[in-house]
C-alpha positions in Angstrom: 60.0 98.2 51.4 59.0 99.2 55.0 58.4 95.7 56.3 61.7 94.5 54.9 63.5 97.5 56.4 61.8 96.9 59.8 62.7 93.2 59.7 66.3 93.9 58.8 66.6 96.6 61.5 65.2 94.3 64.2 67.6 91.5 63.1 70.5 94.0 63.6 69.1 94.9 67.0 68.9 91.2 68.0 72.5 90.8 66.8 73.5 93.7 69.1 74.7 95.7 66.2 73.3 98.8 67.8 74.9 101.5 65.7 73.6 100.0 62.5 70.2 99.3 64.1 69.9 102.9 65.2 70.2 104.1 61.5 67.4 101.8 60.6 65.1 102.9 63.5 65.9 106.5 62.7 64.7 105.9 59.1 61.7 104.0 60.2 60.3 106.5 62.8 60.9 109.3 60.2 58.7 107.4 57.8 56.3 106.1 60.4 56.2 108.8 63.2 53.2 107.1 64.9 54.9 103.7 65.1 55.1 103.4 68.9 57.2 100.2 69.0 59.7 101.9 66.7 60.2 104.7 69.2 60.6 102.2 72.1 63.2 100.1 70.1 65.0 103.3 69.2 65.1 104.2 73.0 66.4 100.8 73.9 69.1 101.1 71.3 70.2 104.4 72.8 70.3 102.8 76.2 72.6 100.0 74.9 74.8 102.8 73.4 74.7 104.6 76.7 73.1 107.7 75.2 70.5 108.0 77.9 69.3 111.5 77.2 68.4 110.5 73.6 66.8 107.3 74.9 64.5 109.3 77.2 63.4 111.6 74.4 62.6 108.5 72.3 60.5 106.9 75.1 58.7 110.2 75.6 57.7 110.1 71.9 56.4 106.5 72.4 54.4 107.5 75.5 52.9 110.4 73.6 51.5 107.8 71.2 50.7 105.1 73.8 50.6 106.6 77.4 49.8 103.1 78.9 52.9 101.4 77.6 54.3 100.0 80.9 57.6 98.8 79.3 58.3 102.3 77.9 57.8 103.8 81.3 60.0 101.1 82.8 62.8 101.5 80.3 62.6 105.3 80.7 63.2 104.8 84.4 66.3 102.8 83.6 67.7 105.6 81.4 67.0 108.2 84.1 68.6 106.0 86.7 71.8 105.7 84.6 71.9 109.5 84.5 71.6 109.6 88.3 68.2 111.2 88.1 66.7 108.8 90.7 63.6 110.8 91.7 62.5 111.0 88.1 63.4 107.3 87.6 61.1 106.4 90.6 58.3 108.5 89.1 58.7 106.6 85.8 58.6 103.2 87.6 55.5 104.3 89.5 53.8 105.0 86.1 54.7 101.5 84.9 53.4 100.0 88.1 50.1 101.9 88.0 49.5 100.3 84.6 51.0 96.9 85.6 51.1 96.4 89.4 52.6 92.9 89.2 55.6 94.2 87.2 58.3 92.7 89.5 61.2 94.1 87.5 59.8 97.7 88.0 59.5 97.1 91.8 63.1 95.8 91.8 64.5 98.8 89.9 62.4 101.2 91.9 64.2 99.8 95.0 67.6 100.3 93.4 66.7 104.0 92.7 65.5 104.5 96.3 68.7 102.8 97.6 70.8 105.3 95.5 68.9 108.1 97.3 69.7 106.6 100.7 66.0 105.8 101.3 66.8 102.2 102.3 63.6 101.4 104.2 61.5 102.3 101.2 63.9 100.4 98.9 63.3 97.2 101.1 59.6 97.7 100.8 59.9 97.9 97.1 62.0 94.7 96.9 59.4 93.0 99.1 56.8 93.9 96.6 58.9 92.4 93.8 59.4 89.2 95.8 55.7 88.9 96.7 55.1 88.7 92.9 58.2 86.6 92.1 59.7 84.9 95.2 62.6 83.4 93.1 63.9 86.7 91.9 67.5 86.3 93.1 68.4 89.9 92.1 65.6 91.3 94.3 66.9 89.2 97.2 70.4 90.4 96.5 69.5 94.1 96.3 67.4 93.8 99.4 70.5 92.5 101.2 72.5 95.6 100.1 69.8 97.9 101.5 69.7 96.0 104.8 73.5 96.2 105.0 73.3 100.0 104.5 71.0 100.1 107.5 73.5 98.0 109.6 71.0 95.2 109.8 73.7 92.6 109.0 71.9 89.4 110.2 68.9 90.2 107.9 71.3 91.1 105.1 72.9 87.7 105.3 69.5 86.0 105.3 68.6 87.9 102.2 71.8 86.8 100.4 71.2 83.2 101.5 67.8 83.4 99.7 69.5 84.7 96.6 72.1 81.9 96.8 69.5 79.2 97.3 68.0 80.3 93.9 71.3 81.0 92.2 74.2 79.2 94.0 76.8 80.6 91.6 75.9 84.2 92.4 79.4 85.4 93.2 78.3 88.9 94.0 76.0 87.6 96.7 78.8 85.4 98.2 81.1 88.5 98.2 78.6 90.7 99.9 77.6 88.0 102.3 81.3 87.9 103.3 81.3 91.7 103.9 78.2 91.4 106.1 79.8 88.6 108.2 83.0 90.7 108.5 80.9 93.6 109.8 79.6 91.2 112.5 83.2 90.2 113.4 82.5 86.6 112.1 85.8 86.6 110.1 86.2 82.8 109.7 82.7 82.6 108.1 83.4 85.7 106.0 86.5 84.0 104.6 84.5 80.9 103.8 82.0 83.1 101.9 84.7 84.8 99.9 86.3 81.4 99.1 82.9 80.4 97.6 82.9 83.6 95.5 86.4 82.9 94.3 85.6 79.3 93.5 83.0 80.7 91.1 85.0 83.7 89.9 88.8 83.3 90.7 89.6 86.7 89.2 87.3 88.6 91.6 89.8 91.1 93.0 87.3 92.5 95.6 86.8 89.0 97.1 90.6 88.5 97.4 90.9 92.0 98.9 88.1 91.6 101.4 89.4 88.2 102.4 92.7 89.9 103.2 91.1 92.3 105.5 89.4 89.5 107.4 92.6 87.6 107.7 94.3 90.7 109.1 91.5 91.1 111.7 92.4 87.5 112.8 96.1 88.4 113.0 97.0 86.0 110.2 99.2 88.6 108.5 101.2 86.3 106.1 97.9 84.9 104.7 96.5 88.5 104.6 99.5 89.5 102.4 99.1 86.5 100.1 95.4 87.5 99.6 96.3 91.1 98.7 98.9 89.7 96.3 96.2 87.7 94.5 94.0 90.9 94.3 97.0 92.8 92.9 97.8 90.2 90.3 94.3 90.7 89.0 94.1 94.5 89.5 97.7 96.0 89.9 96.3 99.5 90.4 94.2 98.7 93.4 95.8 101.2 95.8 93.7 100.0 98.8 95.3 96.6 98.5 98.8 98.0 98.3 98.0 100.2 101.3 96.6 97.3 103.4 99.4 95.1 102.3 101.8 97.7 103.8 99.9 97.7 107.1 100.1 93.9 107.3 103.9 94.1 106.7 104.1 96.7 109.4 102.3 94.3 111.8 105.0 91.8 111.0 107.8 94.3 111.6 108.9 94.1 108.0 109.2 97.9 107.6 111.3 98.1 104.4 108.7 96.0 102.5 105.9 98.0 104.1 107.4 101.2 102.8 107.7 99.7 99.3 104.0 98.7 99.4 103.0 102.2 100.5 105.1 103.6 97.7 103.1 101.6 95.2 99.8 102.9 96.7 101.1 106.4 96.5 102.2 106.0 92.9 98.6 105.1 92.0 97.0 107.6 94.4 99.4 110.3 95.4 96.8 112.0 97.6 96.3 108.9 99.8 97.3 110.6 103.1 96.9 107.4 105.1 99.7 105.8 103.0 102.0 108.8 103.5 101.2 108.7 107.3 101.8 104.9 107.6 105.0 105.2 105.5 106.2 107.8 108.0 105.5 105.4 110.9 107.4 102.6 109.2 110.4 105.0 108.5 110.3 106.0 112.2 110.4 102.4 113.3 113.6 102.0 111.2 115.1 105.1 112.9 115.0 107.1 109.6 113.5 110.1 111.3 114.3 112.8 108.7 112.5 110.7 106.0 109.7 110.0 108.4 109.1 113.8 108.9 109.1 114.3 105.1 106.4 111.6 104.8 104.3 113.1 107.6 104.7 116.5 105.8 103.2 114.8 102.6 100.3 113.5 104.6 99.7 116.9 106.2 99.9 118.7 102.8 96.9 116.6 101.8 95.1 116.6 105.1 96.3 119.4 107.4 93.9 118.4 110.2 95.4 114.9 110.6 96.3 115.2 114.3 98.0 111.7 114.4 100.5 112.9 111.7 101.3 116.1 113.7 101.7 114.0 116.8 104.0 111.4 115.2 105.9 114.1 113.4 106.6 115.5 116.8 107.9 112.2 118.0 110.3 112.0 115.1 111.6 115.5 115.7 112.0 114.6 119.4 114.0 111.5 118.5 116.3 113.9 116.5 116.7 116.1 119.6 114.8 118.9 117.9 112.7 119.6 121.0 111.4 123.1 120.1 110.1 121.9 116.7 108.7 118.8 118.3 106.7 120.9 120.7 105.4 123.1 117.8 104.3 119.9 116.1 102.4 118.6 119.2 100.8 122.1 119.5 99.4 121.6 116.0 98.1 118.2 117.0 96.5 119.7 120.1 94.9 122.5 118.2 93.0 119.9 116.2 92.4 117.4 119.0 92.7 119.1 122.4 92.0 115.9 124.3 95.0 114.0 122.9 96.6 112.9 126.1 99.6 111.3 124.3 100.5 114.7 122.7 100.2 116.5 126.0 102.4 113.8 127.6 105.0 113.8 124.8 105.1 117.6 124.9 105.8 117.4 128.7 108.8 115.1 128.0 110.3 117.6 125.5 109.8 120.5 127.9 111.6 118.4 130.5 114.5 117.9 128.2 114.7 121.7 127.7 114.7 122.2 131.4 111.3 124.0 131.3 110.0 122.1 134.2 107.0 124.3 135.2 105.7 124.1 131.6 106.4 120.3 131.6 104.3 119.9 134.7 101.4 122.0 133.2 101.6 119.7 130.1 101.5 116.5 132.3 98.5 118.0 134.2 96.6 118.4 130.9 97.4 114.8 130.0 96.2 113.6 133.4 93.0 115.7 133.2 92.1 113.7 130.1 93.5 110.4 131.3 93.8 110.3 135.1 95.2 106.7 135.1 98.2 107.5 132.9 100.9 106.3 135.3 103.8 107.4 133.0 102.5 111.0 133.2 102.3 110.9 137.0 105.9 109.5 137.1 107.3 112.1 134.7 105.4 114.8 136.6 107.2 113.6 139.7 110.6 113.9 138.0 109.8 117.5 136.9 108.8 118.4 140.5 112.0 116.7 141.8 114.1 118.8 139.3 112.4 121.9 140.8 113.3 120.7 144.4 109.6 120.2 145.2 110.2 116.8 146.7 107.0 116.4 148.7 104.9 117.0 145.7 107.2 114.7 143.6 106.6 111.9 146.1 102.8 112.5 146.0 103.0 112.3 142.2 105.0 109.0 142.3 102.4 107.6 144.8 99.7 108.3 142.2 101.7 106.5 139.6 102.2 103.5 141.9 98.5 103.4 142.9 97.8 102.8 139.2 100.8 100.6 138.5 102.2 99.1 141.7 104.9 97.1 139.8 106.5 100.2 138.2 110.1 99.7 139.4 111.1 103.1 137.9 108.5 105.0 139.9 109.6 103.2 143.1 113.2 104.2 142.3 112.3 107.8 141.5 110.3 108.0 144.7 113.4 106.8 146.6 115.4 109.6 145.0 112.9 112.3 146.2 112.9 110.8 149.7 116.7 110.7 149.7 116.7 114.4 148.7 114.6 115.1 151.8 117.1 113.2 154.0 114.5 110.4 154.7 117.0 107.7 153.9 115.2 104.7 155.5 112.1 105.4 153.5 114.2 105.9 150.4 115.9 102.5 151.0 112.5 100.9 151.4 111.4 102.4 148.1 114.5 101.1 146.3 113.8 97.7 147.9 110.4 97.7 146.2 112.0 98.5 142.9 114.5 95.7 143.3 111.7 93.3 144.4 110.0 94.0 141.0 113.2 94.0 139.0 116.1 92.2 140.7 118.5 93.3 137.9 117.8 97.0 138.4 121.3 98.4 138.8 120.2 102.0 139.3 118.2 101.0 142.4 121.2 99.2 143.9 123.4 102.2 143.3 120.9 104.6 144.8 120.6 102.4 147.8 124.4 102.4 148.1 124.3 106.2 148.0 121.8 106.3 150.9 124.0 104.0 153.0 127.0 106.1 152.1 125.2 109.2 153.4 124.4 107.2 156.6 128.1 106.2 156.9 127.2 102.5 156.7 130.2 101.2 154.8 129.3 97.5 154.7 125.9 98.0 153.1 127.1 100.8 150.9 129.8 98.5 149.5 127.5 95.5 149.2 124.9 97.5 147.2 127.5 99.3 145.1 129.2 96.0 144.2 125.8 94.6 143.0 125.2 97.8 140.9 128.7 97.4 139.3 128.1 93.7 138.6 125.0 94.6 136.7 126.3 97.7 134.9 130.0 98.7 134.8 129.2 102.4 134.4 128.6 102.7 138.1 132.3 102.2 138.8 133.2 105.6 137.4 130.2 107.3 139.0 131.2 106.0 142.4 134.6 107.6 142.2 133.2 111.2 142.1 129.8 110.9 143.7 129.5 113.2 146.7 127.2 110.8 148.5 130.2 108.6 149.3 132.3 111.4 150.8 131.8 110.1 154.3 133.1 106.7 153.5 135.6 107.5 150.8 138.6 107.3 153.2 137.5 103.8 154.4 140.0 101.2 153.4 137.3 98.8 152.3 135.8 101.4 150.0 139.2 102.3 148.6 139.9 98.6 148.0 136.6 98.3 146.1 137.6 101.3 143.9 141.0 99.7 143.3 139.4 96.4 142.4 137.1 98.4 140.0 140.1 100.0 138.3 141.8 96.6 137.9 
């Protein structure tokens, strides 16, 4: 009876009818408690049924009977590994290898357990032992590549995958990981070629389509990037990373409505993906939908309160709505998290300027410039704040700093001219405006400011000539000229009056 039961049970085991086989093995080991093979088969059956704790108990019984059964030690290691008990798994593989030192599968699995513990150098040494015994073990070459990748040794990682692929050319996992390693080296074209190989073997490999999309994005090929993510999403519609990256690619193309729809998909799958909420806010901001942008930033900040970029961009959206006090409060939050964020200090300064709080604005620009001394916009705006306080000499010095960094900044030249004009240094002011016009010949404001200087000098011809140019470029200067005190000295001049009449007509 026992031989026929054993034969029948082993047949069920071979047919992968594990639940039925387990009943047979349970019966057999209860009848033959010293049957070591029976305990091993029972353990293997539990492994296939993913009942690892029971499998270990079964292997332990087998090893009590036959302590030198290397396969029982090996399979015990597999069960422990599946439970995440990697230290114990290694100890089990070590027992197997003490009995059978040329057991390449044990060396390979030992490497996997070491890798799972982050002990990559030891893992590589273990794979090397496996390959010394069996040089054509494609799995050991593949796993060795993974460990090298985790150490950032990408060239060696690729070489390892190449070995695996020489042995098994249709090893799609190796082609996929090879692509990742090439991507990490910035060799995106080669990476794409590697993923194409993986997809030729396994067209429904969503990771390869996804990774391919990332590489195309890094090459600025956004349309192709989106197409690649679409393929990944056709296979795995709940791949939130693909929806998110697709949104970023659409952002890069300026297709903000579609980008928002993509971020919405990502957030439907993973509502706590703060990056998607943040990018969604940016896209809404780019569409001028600032209230919605703020709501999106708030979502991101609810999940990740220390996301300084979200506080910063939230401030920008509030600023664009003219809510300067709230904008400042938002930038203050950003700066609490990241005190060296020069953009936040700079933006804060602009808002303070708009509130007429010039001293505070200057202090904010100073902070920005301490972090980034070559931020020409901060020097320029600092000059404007000083000018508004009547500190014209200091304003000029600030504009000079801006122009040292960016000599072709026509606005800084214009602002410098205004400060010089306020000091009554009209010739120098005119020279400054000329520099602005030299850089931007259609800069109406500089022509108008020049006209004002000439008006203050009672130079009718040049005042009219420059005013005419300003008006030709921008009609708003016609109304400004009618009431501007700088033209008081020449207002009674017939030529000036004629120009104003012509303006009216």
